[in-house]
C-alpha angles and dihedrals in degrees: 000000000000119000110259122227126184091241089064090063098058109121090012129111117246137177105245123199119190131205101214129031105182096088092045091052089065088069094042101262110137104167121089093201127038145144116257141159116249109232098174148333140198138174090292103049150302133291117222128192114245110189119197096017107179119233115193124198104199101154133063124236089277094054095255118139116259121229110260093254089058098048108114124212124193130182113217135167111252142166122233123211117219118187115231090242090065094050109099093177145329122217116204125191105203097164101037106119112220092014094129142116132328103025125013108193085351093286120134117257117230136038135315103247125202099228092184093087136029118238088252090057093055094064 
C-alpha cells in the first residue's frame, strides 16, 4: 500500500466525518458524515464541494422580512470550509474502480440540508 498524503485526495471523493455539528447547522448542514469532493486544503482546514447549496433571500433591501410568496431561493454550487479541528476522519477510496463523481455507491454527494429554515433564521 502506498503512503497517503492529503494532496493525493484533491478532486477525489471522500467520506467525511465531523466532530461537531452546531457550527455547520448555521449554514443548514445537518449530517455529521457525508460524501464530498475535496477541492482544496491548507494548514487551517479542508474545502469540500457542496453542489446545490441553497441561498435564500428572505429580507428586502431594508432588512424587513419578505412575505412568503416573495422569498427567493436559488441553488448554486459552493465550497464549504471545515477547520481541521472539526474533522474526525476522512475515508479515501484510491483503488475503488468506478468510485467517482457524481455518485459513489449511488449515494448523493454533499450535505443533508435542513430546507425548513434559511441560514439567517438559524442565528
